[in-house]
C-alpha positions in Angstrom: 65.1 173.1 133.2 66.4 171.7 129.7 67.5 168.4 131.8 64.0 168.1 132.9 62.6 168.5 129.5 65.1 165.9 128.3 64.2 163.3 131.0 60.4 164.1 130.2 61.2 163.2 126.5 63.1 160.2 126.9 60.3 158.5 128.8 57.8 159.7 126.2 59.9 158.7 123.5 60.6 154.9 124.9 57.0 154.4 125.6 58.2 153.4 129.2 55.3 153.8 131.9 57.3 154.1 134.9 54.1 153.7 137.2 53.1 150.5 135.6 56.6 149.0 136.1 56.7 150.0 139.9 53.1 148.8 140.2 54.0 145.6 138.9 57.4 145.3 141.0 55.1 146.1 144.0 52.6 143.4 142.7 55.5 140.8 142.4 56.9 141.4 146.0 53.4 140.9 147.3 52.7 137.8 145.6 56.3 136.3 146.6 55.3 137.2 150.2 52.0 135.8 150.1 53.2 132.3 148.7 56.4 132.4 151.1 53.7 132.9 153.9 51.9 129.7 153.1 53.4 126.4 154.2 51.4 124.7 151.4 53.4 126.0 148.6 57.3 125.9 147.7 57.9 129.6 146.8 61.6 128.8 145.7 60.2 126.8 142.9 57.9 129.0 141.6 58.8 132.3 139.7 56.6 135.4 139.5 56.4 138.1 136.5 53.9 140.6 136.0 53.3 143.0 133.4 50.5 145.6 133.8 49.0 143.4 136.3 48.8 140.4 134.1 50.9 137.7 136.4 52.7 134.8 135.1 53.6 131.9 137.5 56.0 129.3 136.3 58.5 126.6 138.0 57.5 123.6 139.4 54.9 122.3 142.1 55.0 118.8 143.9 51.3 118.5 143.3 48.2 119.7 141.4 47.0 121.2 144.6 50.0 123.2 145.4 50.0 124.4 141.9 46.2 125.6 142.2 47.1 127.1 145.8 49.7 129.3 144.3 47.2 130.5 141.5 44.6 131.1 144.1 47.0 133.1 146.1 48.1 135.1 143.4 44.5 136.0 142.1 43.6 137.2 145.9 46.2 139.9 145.7 44.9 143.5 144.7 46.0 144.7 141.6 46.3 141.4 139.9 44.4 141.2 136.7 45.0 137.9 135.4 46.9 135.0 136.2 48.8 132.8 133.4 49.5 129.6 135.0 52.6 128.0 133.7 53.5 125.7 136.8 54.4 122.2 135.9 54.2 119.3 137.9 57.4 117.5 138.9 
């Protein structure tokens, strides 16, 4: 019981919200899968980060159309609150 109490307090004291992190990890996985399934997007050149449903895309795209496609695909994923597009053109 003491161990359970210590673990509970540890999570509360650090301000970590485990469900958010798990949700963000799932969201990142879904986005990466969606990007890799689309032939018009170079998934290997685009990085994906998420924090509480706000997704940041970074890296490089060959064209403006590829860059926009990555943003559109990301926005189509359930759970994405907003997309910050930091993808640069090569």
